[in-house]
C-alpha positions, 0 to 999 in steps of 0.5 A: 492485553489490548483487543480492538477492531479496524476497518479497512477497504471495507474489511474488518480485522480483529486485532489481539496484542500486548503493547498499547504501541499498535492501537494507537497506530490503529486510532484512525481505523479503529471501529466498535467492537459489535462487528463481525470481523473478517479476519482475526489476527493474534500474534503469538510468540513464535510469529514474534520471534519471526519478526525478531529476527528481522527487525533485530534493532526495533523495540519490542512494540513495534516488531509486535506492529509489524508482526500483524502487518506480516500475519495480515499480508499472509491472509489477505489474498482470500479478499482479493488483496494485497499490501503494496510497498508504494507511497499513494495518493489521490488526485481528483478522486483517482488513485496513483500509487508509487513504488521503488525500494526504499531511498529512491524518492517516492515521499520526496515526489509525493511532496511535489505533487501536493506542492504543485496541485495543493488541495486536489492531493490527498496522501493515501499512505506513504509505505504500505497501502491495500490493493482490493480488486472488485466489480472489475476495478481495483481500488487502494486503501490507506492502512496504519502501516504508513511509513515515518511520514504517517501519511494514513487516510482511511479512504478508498479510491480508484487505482488508475496507474502504478508507477514504477519509480527510478532516478534520473536527472531528467523527468521522464515518464513513459507506459510500460507494456503488460508483458513487462509488469508482472515481474515488477509488480511481483516485487512490489507486493508483500506476498510473504509465505502465501500457502497453496491454498491461497496461491489460486486468490493471488493469481485472480488478483494479479490477473485483475491488477494488470488488466485493469490499472496502467503501468508507468516507468517514471524516471525524475529528479526532486523538481516540481516539474517532475509531479507536472510531467507524470501528471501529464503522461498519466492524465493527459495521454488519454485526451 
């Protein structure tokens, strides 16, 4: 049995698991065991069976790793936080998240940003970054659940914008009116089986997110022009 602690977004989680796989994937986030944990995550047989029903073709060690993620997702609202299905970058110290259904091209789009802006861009997370609301800001952080590219940095930066990504022949970015954001953002966040006690926390988090982050619809192809147009729409519109 493996037991270790990780730190994400200034929160400490104690993980109990059977397989070494989870510890390896969490290696960038592991801290000394002397610090007090905010949450203890210890999957049992029932938790594992639930995830097996979803990931029927995966190995047991990966299923356990994703079970840990699911259990965190269900409790993280206590800390004004939520995981998001997105790819996230930091550019000049500000966070931008790109969210879309799997296979739409989130990772490809980030590659274009890195080609265009070089070391100014850091790939924070390729699949499931963590959003946290505090001090009238929202922060985006890396997590061990980071997708096939393994883009995962143990950092947190202020989240400036969330882009809802769609494929398009031409590259176009436009701001989204706040009244259209709620349904889109709920579909992008991981909120499985949140209990009634946590619902108030989640509404408070959503309110902070919608009122402190910019939202855009980004239609794009796989050219570097897509990254340039997206950057101009997000950062130069305010100049």
